[in-house]
C-alpha atoms as one frame of an Amber mdcrd trajectory, in Angstrom:
protein
 -29.544-146.663 -86.479 -29.056-142.947 -87.029 -27.337-142.181 -83.710 -24.241
-144.412 -84.255 -23.817-143.087 -87.800 -24.157-139.506 -86.607 -21.680-140.108
 -83.764 -19.154-141.526 -86.225 -19.413-138.526 -88.547 -19.241-136.051 -85.652
 -16.099-137.816 -84.355 -14.431-136.887 -87.619 -15.716-133.293 -87.713 -15.859
-131.853 -84.181 -12.858-130.746 -82.099 -11.865-132.493 -78.863 -13.845-130.807
 -76.096 -17.123-130.896 -78.021 -16.867-134.479 -79.279 -16.138-135.778 -75.798
 -19.496-134.498 -74.559 -21.324-135.520 -77.723 -20.129-139.102 -77.187 -21.173
-139.120 -73.533 -24.594-137.549 -74.120 -25.290-139.691 -77.198 -24.448-142.940
 -75.395 -26.557-141.966 -72.368 -29.532-141.144 -74.606 -29.252-144.497 -76.388
 -29.139-146.304 -73.028 -32.226-144.439 -71.793 -34.067-145.163 -75.047 -33.250
-148.887 -74.762 -34.260-149.061 -71.098 -37.625-147.500 -71.962 -38.326-150.352
 -74.369 -37.455-153.226 -72.032 -38.344-156.045 -71.935 -38.340-156.993 -75.586
 -40.262-159.960 -76.958 -37.411-162.315 -77.837 -34.315-163.510 -76.038 -32.155
-162.519 -78.998 -33.453-158.924 -78.840 -32.722-158.770 -75.118 -29.223-160.159
 -75.746 -28.539-157.457 -78.345 -29.760-154.758 -75.941 -27.440-156.132 -73.234
 -24.522-155.985 -75.688 -25.573-152.441 -76.584 -25.496-151.475 -72.893 -21.941
-152.791 -72.579 -20.674-150.936 -75.647 -22.437-147.707 -74.704 -20.957-147.942
 -71.207 -17.528-148.409 -72.790 -18.135-145.359 -74.989 -18.983-143.285 -71.914
 -15.957-144.612 -70.017 -13.463-143.947 -72.815 -14.910-140.504 -73.548 -14.732
-139.625 -69.846 -11.105-140.777 -69.585 -10.124-139.172 -72.918  -7.094-136.907
 -72.612  -6.294-134.601 -75.513
């Protein structure tokens, strides 16, 4: 829960080149953390992790394509 909050605050504080890499590294770390915990006990938990993968991939994609 702390990583998304921290990423939001840093998006408001850091300048462009730094925040681009913070978004990419943060999303990759969350993906790795979630992969390490797979499989989860319930179908709902696995569904939420799959949704998390999609949104973290989108974060990486948009940060990579970000033009200042």
